[in-house]
LOKOL-379783 format. One record per residue (C-alpha): z, y, x; residue number from 1; residue in one letter. Coordinates in pm, whole numbers. Layout:
up,north,east,num,residu
Z,Y,X,NUM,A
...
end
This chain:
up,north,east,num,residu
-3129,-163,1287,1,M
-2940,-411,1255,2,S
-2891,-805,1431,3,L
-2777,-1117,1326,4,K
-2663,-1358,1638,5,F
-2689,-1741,1662,6,D
-2403,-1850,1712,7,L
-2483,-2177,1844,8,S
-2638,-1990,2112,9,A
-2437,-1990,2468,10,A
-2558,-1621,2564,11,D
-2744,-1350,2419,12,L
-3098,-1345,2471,13,S
-3256,-1043,2668,14,S
-3462,-935,2401,15,A
-3074,-935,2189,16,E
-2921,-732,2466,17,L
-3180,-488,2487,18,A
-3201,-432,2130,19,S
-2817,-364,2158,20,L
-2844,-102,2452,21,K
-3128,85,2199,22,A
-2884,67,1962,23,M
-2569,203,2174,24,R
-2775,480,2259,25,T
-2847,577,1893,26,R
-2484,536,1799,27,C
-2324,733,2100,28,A
-2550,981,1994,29,R
-2422,1020,1630,30,R
-2089,1003,1766,31,I
-2097,1324,2006,32,L
-2363,1502,1699,33,L
-2074,1420,1453,34,S
-1770,1508,1689,35,T
-1941,1851,1797,36,S
-2105,1959,1432,37,L
-1734,1917,1258,38,S
-1558,2034,1581,39,A
-1337,1786,1498,40,S
-1304,1438,1575,41,G
-1237,1110,1822,42,H
-1558,1043,2062,43,P
-1352,918,2358,44,G
-1213,620,2171,45,G
-1553,551,1988,46,S
-1707,543,2268,47,L
-1459,295,2428,48,S
-1493,26,2166,49,S
-1846,85,2029,50,L
-1982,-222,2208,51,D
-1709,-407,2036,52,M
-1814,-262,1725,53,L
-2190,-376,1779,54,L
-2123,-729,1872,55,V
-1882,-798,1564,56,A
-2164,-636,1312,57,Y
-2400,-889,1450,58,G
-2125,-1227,1460,59,I
-1989,-1109,1047,60,L
-2130,-1190,742,61,R
-2199,-872,546,62,H
-2441,-720,310,63,D
-2562,-362,363,64,P
-2754,-367,22,65,K
-2452,-499,-135,66,N
-2133,-361,74,67,P
-1868,-617,-144,68,R
-2010,-921,-178,69,M
-1770,-1199,-253,70,E
-1897,-1410,45,71,E
-1865,-1126,338,72,R
-1642,-1135,608,73,D
-1405,-823,636,74,R
-1359,-582,953,75,F
-1063,-386,921,76,V
-1063,-65,1156,77,A
-716,4,1230,78,S
-757,249,1494,79,I
-912,464,1163,80,G
-1002,810,1402,81,H
-1245,637,1541,82,I
-1455,688,1211,83,S
-1767,822,1369,84,P
-1808,486,1606,85,G
-1774,295,1259,86,V
-1975,536,1077,87,Y
-2275,548,1365,88,S
-2283,141,1331,89,V
-2236,124,992,90,L
-2546,356,956,91,A
-2751,164,1240,92,E
-2681,-158,1004,93,N
-2872,28,716,94,G
-2545,132,450,95,Y
-2638,461,502,96,F
-2872,702,678,97,S
-2805,895,973,98,E
-2871,1179,763,99,D
-2575,1123,512,100,D
-2355,1048,807,101,F
-2437,1320,1031,102,L
-2472,1611,776,103,A
-2141,1490,573,104,G
-1907,1423,846,105,F
-1546,1591,779,106,R
-1712,1817,479,107,R
-1508,1895,189,108,T
-1662,1667,-90,109,G
-1829,1446,140,110,S
-1861,1049,191,111,G
-1737,1065,547,112,F
-1411,1194,614,113,P
-1216,1201,928,114,G
-1046,884,944,115,H
-1268,578,780,116,V
-1155,531,417,117,E
-1378,253,185,118,S
-1558,532,-26,119,I
-1777,453,283,120,V
-1983,187,229,121,P
-1888,-91,461,122,G
-1538,45,515,123,V
-1310,-221,389,124,E
-967,7,380,125,W
-801,319,407,126,D
-651,340,735,127,T
-570,625,998,128,G
-167,586,1043,129,N
-160,367,1313,130,L
38,19,1282,131,G
-77,-111,973,132,Q
-433,-228,1013,133,G
-327,-557,1131,134,L
-90,-626,857,135,S
-389,-514,633,136,T
-609,-789,835,137,A
-330,-1084,787,138,V
-289,-997,410,139,G
-677,-1074,366,140,M
-739,-1382,589,141,A
-405,-1521,397,142,H
-537,-1438,75,143,A
-878,-1667,188,144,F
-662,-1943,326,145,K
-503,-1943,-53,146,L
-790,-1892,-239,147,K
-995,-2186,28,148,G
-1261,-1926,110,149,Q
-1381,-1955,441,150,N
-1420,-1544,518,151,N
-1307,-1444,849,152,R
-1161,-1106,922,153,V
-1185,-916,1228,154,F
-933,-662,1290,155,C
-1008,-368,1560,156,L
-686,-198,1720,157,M
-613,45,2010,158,G
-362,-7,2285,159,D
-166,281,2267,160,G
-115,130,1882,161,E
48,-140,1970,162,Q
377,56,2037,163,Q
414,13,1703,164,K
677,-225,1555,165,G
505,-331,1260,166,Q
257,-469,1478,167,I
473,-752,1579,168,V
552,-824,1255,169,E
243,-906,1114,170,A
196,-1115,1440,171,I
486,-1377,1334,172,R
334,-1368,1000,173,H
-47,-1485,1106,174,A
100,-1751,1334,175,V
378,-1886,1106,176,K
109,-1926,840,177,Y
-160,-2060,1095,178,K
-426,-1789,1005,179,L
-706,-1848,1250,180,D
-953,-1719,1036,181,N
-824,-1393,1185,182,L
-923,-1212,1496,183,T
-782,-908,1674,184,V
-991,-695,1851,185,L
-784,-464,2116,186,I
-959,-180,2275,187,D
-781,-176,2636,188,R
-913,162,2785,189,N
-549,242,2842,190,K
-557,561,2718,191,L
-407,742,2442,192,Q
-374,1122,2323,193,I
-67,1224,2592,194,C
-221,1057,2891,195,G
-210,701,3085,196,S
-73,412,2784,197,T
110,298,3090,198,E
331,590,3135,199,D
365,684,2794,200,I
476,333,2680,201,M
384,43,2931,202,P
328,-324,2774,203,Q
151,-662,2816,204,C
-49,-713,2539,205,M
-155,-1050,2648,206,Q
222,-1124,2669,207,K
298,-966,2351,208,L
1,-1157,2137,209,Y
40,-1522,2335,210,G
417,-1518,2364,211,G
429,-1493,1995,212,L
184,-1792,1903,213,G
-165,-1604,1951,214,F
-433,-1763,2164,215,N
-485,-1423,2347,216,A
-838,-1386,2534,217,V
-938,-1108,2808,218,K
-1268,-955,2840,219,V
-1242,-803,3195,220,D
-1566,-613,3102,221,E
-1497,-524,2780,222,G
-1847,-283,2766,223,N
-2063,-581,2825,224,D
-2222,-725,2472,225,C
-2236,-1049,2623,226,N
-1919,-1120,2754,227,A
-1799,-956,2396,228,L
-2021,-1200,2241,229,Y
-1883,-1526,2410,230,K
-1493,-1441,2308,231,A
-1613,-1301,1947,232,M
-1797,-1614,1897,233,R
-1574,-1843,1966,234,D
-1321,-1666,1792,235,A
-1552,-1632,1468,236,Y
-1565,-2035,1479,237,R
-1177,-2127,1572,238,N
-1044,-2363,1364,239,I
-729,-2445,1566,240,S
-498,-2346,1328,241,G
-404,-2047,1567,242,V
-486,-1679,1508,243,P
-710,-1491,1851,244,M
-667,-1186,2004,245,V
-934,-1040,2221,246,I
-789,-784,2443,247,I
-1142,-622,2581,248,A
-1109,-370,2883,249,K
-1274,-65,2823,250,T
-1369,283,2931,251,V
-1285,575,2764,252,M
-1574,814,2664,253,G
-1812,540,2816,254,K
-2157,605,2864,255,G
-2142,1006,2935,256,V
-1998,1024,3313,257,S
-1776,1378,3249,258,F
-1595,1194,2953,259,M
-1506,884,3130,260,E
-1173,777,3185,261,N
-1050,1098,3083,262,K
-783,1134,2771,263,A
-843,1434,2692,264,K
-1158,1305,2472,265,Y
-955,1054,2287,266,H
-940,1371,2001,267,G
-1129,1646,2218,268,S
-1523,1740,2110,269,T
-1781,1887,2330,270,L
-1901,2240,2279,271,P
-2280,2296,2227,272,A
-2284,2369,2645,273,D
-2146,1985,2746,274,D
-2311,1794,2448,275,L
-2617,1880,2607,276,A
-2527,1744,2966,277,K
-2408,1467,2731,278,A
-2749,1431,2537,279,L
-2919,1428,2835,280,V
-2729,1140,3024,281,E
-2858,950,2708,282,L
-3185,1021,2749,283,G
-3215,1153,2401,284,V
-3331,1487,2250,285,E
-3109,1785,2162,286,N
-3128,1834,1791,287,D
-2812,1965,1752,288,F
-2890,2302,1612,289,P
-3138,2130,1343,290,Q
-2820,1922,1192,291,W
-2642,2291,1232,292,Q
-2870,2410,985,293,A
-2844,2112,741,294,K
-2475,2113,727,295,R
-2521,2441,606,296,K
-2637,2293,242,297,L
-2459,2119,-10,298,P
-2244,1832,57,299,V
-2434,1502,-80,300,A
-2229,1274,-251,301,T
-2473,1001,-327,302,H
-2285,777,-105,303,T
-1954,748,-218,304,I
-1856,392,-314,305,M
-1639,359,-624,306,P
-1233,210,-604,307,P
-1233,-153,-651,308,R
-1233,-266,-1009,309,T
-1202,-644,-1024,310,D
-890,-801,-1123,311,Y
-819,-1159,-1231,312,P
-755,-1243,-1609,313,I
-397,-1337,-1616,314,V
-212,-1506,-1894,315,Q
136,-1338,-2019,316,P
268,-1667,-2100,317,G
574,-1646,-2387,318,T
809,-1398,-2378,319,P
1152,-1470,-2331,320,V
1391,-1334,-2619,321,V
1752,-1316,-2516,322,Y
2051,-1324,-2777,323,A
2225,-1008,-2905,324,A
2561,-1207,-2741,325,D
2380,-1285,-2412,326,K
2556,-1095,-2107,327,L
2251,-1157,-1824,328,T
2130,-922,-1576,329,D
1773,-743,-1499,330,C
1714,-966,-1179,331,R
1742,-1310,-1380,332,S
1541,-1251,-1603,333,A
1250,-1060,-1419,334,Y
1301,-1444,-1227,335,G
1263,-1612,-1549,336,D
948,-1376,-1601,337,A
809,-1450,-1282,338,L
823,-1832,-1324,339,L
672,-1821,-1636,340,S
397,-1631,-1532,341,L
336,-1850,-1233,342,A
350,-2182,-1498,343,Q
93,-1994,-1674,344,A
-112,-1926,-1447,345,N
-60,-2144,-1089,346,N
-229,-2503,-1171,347,T
-107,-2723,-867,348,P
-405,-2801,-652,349,G
-629,-2465,-766,350,Q
-570,-2163,-583,351,A
-280,-1942,-752,352,P
-307,-1643,-941,353,V
20,-1507,-876,354,I
196,-1504,-556,355,I
518,-1369,-471,356,G
633,-1245,-151,357,I
1033,-1157,-37,358,S
1217,-1071,291,359,C
1476,-1332,363,360,D
1625,-1241,-28,361,L
1464,-1512,-228,362,E
1839,-1592,-442,363,G
1934,-1229,-474,364,S
1612,-1124,-612,365,V
1541,-1419,-831,366,K
1238,-1550,-664,367,M
1352,-1967,-610,368,D
1244,-2087,-938,369,G
904,-1922,-895,370,F
905,-2071,-524,371,H
985,-2391,-616,372,K
673,-2428,-897,373,H
457,-2269,-652,374,S
534,-2323,-325,375,P
224,-2242,-156,376,Q
222,-1926,-342,377,A
521,-1814,-200,378,Y
594,-1608,89,379,L
877,-1588,290,380,E
787,-1311,550,381,L
1171,-1258,709,382,G
1298,-864,768,383,I
974,-740,814,384,Q
976,-492,548,385,E
705,-286,683,386,H
460,-527,738,387,H
526,-711,362,388,A
483,-387,193,389,A
140,-343,411,390,G
8,-696,371,391,T
129,-708,-10,392,A
-100,-449,-113,393,G
-398,-567,71,394,A
-338,-940,-86,395,M
-382,-776,-416,396,S
-712,-631,-342,397,C
-866,-988,-302,398,E
-789,-1088,-657,399,N
-438,-1231,-643,400,L
-130,-1097,-838,401,V
95,-993,-599,402,T
488,-906,-636,403,F
667,-781,-362,404,F
1032,-821,-378,405,S
1346,-698,-228,406,T
1612,-483,-265,407,F
1579,-107,-370,408,G
1651,59,-51,409,S
1389,-149,150,410,F
1129,-169,-118,411,A
1126,239,-162,412,V
1290,463,78,413,S
1178,205,381,414,E
855,121,354,415,V
760,468,178,416,Y
454,493,372,417,N
311,157,298,418,Q
369,219,-24,419,N
159,532,22,420,R
-108,377,180,421,L
-116,95,-91,422,N
-184,402,-302,423,D
-466,536,-124,424,F
-634,179,-99,425,N
-655,151,-506,426,H
-430,-155,-459,427,S
-315,-363,-712,428,N
17,-477,-601,429,V
372,-497,-830,430,K
679,-360,-609,431,V
1007,-515,-785,432,V
1306,-397,-655,433,A
1678,-529,-745,434,T
1989,-381,-654,435,H
1878,-39,-693,436,V
2117,287,-782,437,G
2509,289,-789,438,L
2460,-27,-995,439,D
2466,-196,-625,440,V
2846,-137,-579,441,G
3047,-243,-324,442,E
2744,-264,-71,443,D
2806,74,-37,444,G
2553,384,10,445,P
2329,227,238,446,T
2231,0,-1,447,H
2230,218,-316,448,Q
1876,362,-338,449,C
1866,650,-566,450,I
1557,790,-450,451,D
1310,564,-649,452,Y
1181,829,-847,453,L
1177,1090,-663,454,G
960,950,-401,455,L
732,772,-628,456,M
664,1126,-781,457,K
485,1163,-510,458,N
245,890,-477,459,Y
-69,958,-766,460,F
-157,623,-865,461,R
208,425,-874,462,F
354,378,-1219,463,S
741,327,-1237,464,V
930,145,-1519,465,F
1290,104,-1526,466,M
1452,-171,-1795,467,P
1712,-136,-2023,468,A
1813,-455,-2034,469,D
1654,-814,-1965,470,P
1435,-804,-2294,471,N
1240,-522,-2156,472,Q
1270,-639,-1823,473,T
1094,-964,-1946,474,D
802,-771,-2117,475,R
751,-503,-1813,476,I
690,-799,-1599,477,I
463,-974,-1800,478,R
265,-611,-1869,479,H
252,-526,-1509,480,I
146,-883,-1459,481,A
-164,-863,-1659,482,T
-259,-490,-1593,483,H
-417,-396,-1272,484,A
-263,-97,-1085,485,G
16,-36,-869,486,N
389,-67,-1077,487,H
730,-10,-944,488,F
977,-187,-1139,489,V
1383,-96,-1069,490,G
1683,-251,-1161,491,M
2022,-290,-1114,492,G
2215,-610,-990,493,R
2476,-637,-1232,494,S
2472,-850,-1551,495,K
2398,-603,-1856,496,T
2485,-628,-2244,497,P
2147,-674,-2453,498,T
2057,-348,-2653,499,I
2073,-365,-3024,500,T
2004,-198,-3323,501,R
2274,-41,-3528,502,E
2249,-342,-3777,503,D
2316,-556,-3430,504,G
1999,-723,-3407,505,S
1804,-737,-3053,506,V
1599,-435,-3004,507,F
1360,-562,-2825,508,Y
1281,-889,-3000,509,D
953,-1072,-3003,510,A
748,-803,-3162,511,D
833,-541,-2911,512,Y
535,-476,-2683,513,V
588,-278,-2340,514,F
391,43,-2344,515,T
326,225,-2035,516,P
427,622,-2147,517,G
602,494,-2482,518,K
961,623,-2480,519,A
1147,430,-2699,520,D
1436,536,-2967,521,W
1734,382,-2992,522,L
1898,552,-3198,523,R
1838,903,-3379,524,R
2014,1236,-3422,525,G
2030,1596,-3517,526,T
2301,1717,-3288,527,D
2192,1633,-2939,528,A
1943,1416,-2746,529,T
2056,1163,-2461,530,I
1764,1053,-2204,531,I
1857,777,-2061,532,T
1724,483,-1849,533,Y
1770,128,-1679,534,G
2166,23,-1578,535,A
2334,341,-1722,536,V
2168,295,-2066,537,T
2439,63,-2213,538,P
2717,381,-2109,539,A
2502,529,-2327,540,C
2484,348,-2596,541,M
2896,360,-2572,542,E
2901,723,-2577,543,A
2655,729,-2903,544,W
2930,511,-3073,545,A
3235,754,-2972,546,L
3036,1041,-3071,547,L
2978,865,-3386,548,K
3343,834,-3461,549,K
3368,1209,-3329,550,A
3158,1294,-3629,551,G
2820,1399,-3391,552,K
2448,1257,-3464,553,S
2333,1232,-3117,554,V
1987,1032,-3062,555,G
1980,834,-2753,556,V
1610,813,-2596,557,L
1530,517,-2361,558,N
1265,634,-2116,559,M
1190,354,-1919,560,A
846,479,-1858,561,S
911,719,-1636,562,L
561,713,-1441,563,L
360,804,-1670,564,P
646,970,-1909,565,L
637,1022,-2257,566,D
600,1418,-2289,567,K
586,1381,-2664,568,D
903,1202,-2672,569,A
1073,1474,-2503,570,V
968,1747,-2676,571,L
1103,1580,-3012,572,E
1441,1525,-2802,573,A
1441,1906,-2750,574,A
1441,1993,-3153,575,K
1812,1955,-3199,576,P
1858,2211,-2949,577,G
2059,2034,-2658,578,T
1936,1758,-2396,579,V
2169,1554,-2187,580,V
1964,1362,-1912,581,T
2188,1060,-1765,582,V
2055,886,-1479,583,E
2154,636,-1174,584,D
1933,831,-944,585,H
1962,1148,-731,586,H
2050,1439,-938,587,V
1813,1681,-850,588,E
1468,1455,-811,589,T
1505,1208,-1129,590,G
1453,1202,-1481,591,L
1646,1478,-1509,592,G
1415,1714,-1322,593,A
1085,1555,-1497,594,S
1266,1673,-1854,595,V
1300,1988,-1704,596,A
976,2036,-1580,597,T
829,1923,-1900,598,V
1026,2168,-2137,599,L
939,2473,-1890,600,L
574,2412,-1931,601,D
586,2363,-2295,602,N
784,2696,-2295,603,G
1094,2524,-2455,604,L
1450,2667,-2312,605,A
1714,2420,-2507,606,P
2065,2338,-2369,607,K
2039,2132,-2103,608,M
2244,1888,-1875,609,K
2168,1654,-1595,610,R
2382,1389,-1522,611,L
2296,1181,-1195,612,G
2410,1111,-863,613,V
2526,1429,-703,614,K
2655,1263,-362,615,Q
2628,952,-183,616,Y
2874,653,-333,617,G
3113,477,-209,618,G
3188,115,-198,619,S
3316,-23,-469,620,G
3272,-148,-844,621,A
2993,20,-1003,622,P
3190,118,-1310,623,A
3438,290,-1085,624,D
3144,481,-890,625,L
2981,584,-1203,626,Y
3307,700,-1342,627,K
3369,929,-1017,628,L
3007,1057,-1033,629,Q
3050,1123,-1458,630,G
2814,859,-1558,631,L
3020,635,-1779,632,D
3059,663,-2190,633,A
3370,888,-2186,634,E
3229,1085,-1934,635,S
2880,1111,-2122,636,V
3018,1209,-2449,637,A
3237,1460,-2334,638,K
2979,1638,-2133,639,T
2769,1626,-2509,640,V
3049,1718,-2731,641,L
3127,2042,-2476,642,G
2750,2136,-2517,643,M
2744,2109,-2904,644,I
3144,2233,-2973,645,G
end
């Protein structure tokens, strides 16, 4: 059954309290059965937070028959390990049957994973990596503010989880942008895996949130449904401009005497004999053997929710064509394209379509033009990259075309796990990183991101594009804006020549359309092929000219689409019998490794050399750093000559 409370009431009625008590018993039984049946899971925190879950679903707008209705409020379970509690309450509210849950929990192929995932009807976001759920909730709440919608967001968190630094970043965002449509619920049971939160890492949650600007409300009886109702009701109706946190003092393992206040039961399940005792305490039948038999049947998959597919209609704007003699940087071309997209889609006085997020680098990543045109759509989140990446993913799932820009080392290496969780969640975030590779130059190796492709290869839903010049940058940016999915676009810092044809005309002209998985033959040749991309493409073009003077016919293939890769073009590039890959990336994990894999998979063994970054770069002019690592035009030409004779 489900309840819907009258929020004008000062207290819950005796009938509502009786219903909640009965619901709690049924849900507690499911929590214990599911974890014991799978011999894994987290019953203790599920039981301590159960009352908060039940009351929250009596307050929030939601529809079990239409789990993704636009008007629904959002509930983010940041403590994803309490999936037994979340699934039990969703089953109680009619999102799926008890049979579906208990027979499938933690079984391969079922719709009920060990940590909450959005394949479960009613679950908004895949969580489990603690400390990131609040960033997700903040992103959702901010998206609703930008769109003028009155959807509310509740985020349930653990107290041990508050030790994560990213949470502070999310708190500051919520306060700065006055997200009073956000309520944080903290399950304050004072226990985590290894014992007391006060022994492991003490902190005061009231001071943590209150000191940064939240309205912090303490509920001393966090398993009292009426006390929870009053606090959540006030939070739900909050229009003060100040976000709220409810810190509810609860009991780990609540409702089963021998489990209460025991850290052991954070992640320990009950063996059959203890389960029998617990079910007696709850006053319910012990039907554990019957469920064991049901779990021997094939896994049912009918409850699995498909990924979100909605994406706004985006006008691409008018492409910019930079002249053959124009020397500019790709990041400026990105800024121009982003401004053009804003002009085509963000109408003053209306909800924006395109939004931009950066971290104290507005001018460096060229978002200043966008900011001036669409001030409400530009989010300055300070030096908080972990939170920025997480909240960008959430906002991108609320029909906002979300660009997140910072330097490569911060957009890739530093927030690897945040991007990973966005990928799990089928987000549509556009990560555009400037200052990538040795081209960062004088800033030195800490800022020279040389692992972007190597890391991004580990994701399954990210594309990776590296433009060769400002014209290709312009088209790639317009492409990722108009297409759903997670896209990474990287570029260096320096000004770069416009790529031209042999006759001197612009290669990426007004007729050029960027196509993922399609490489571009900048030059054709019969003796060897240079495969390259990004900031070192001009050096490869110079190498081609040097080789031509030496009487050699060499092709130059621009592999701007690194994920997906143009495998057919790689095979064609191997036909002359000699292949050289050139990249501003760690030589072992970049394009060279991808090309070698394609050739090996197809049984080909041409002469091949991989040129890339072989050691951390120093601090100096990019040209000097490239020469030091054999990535300048003369070194590339010499390598090719040495291979073809």
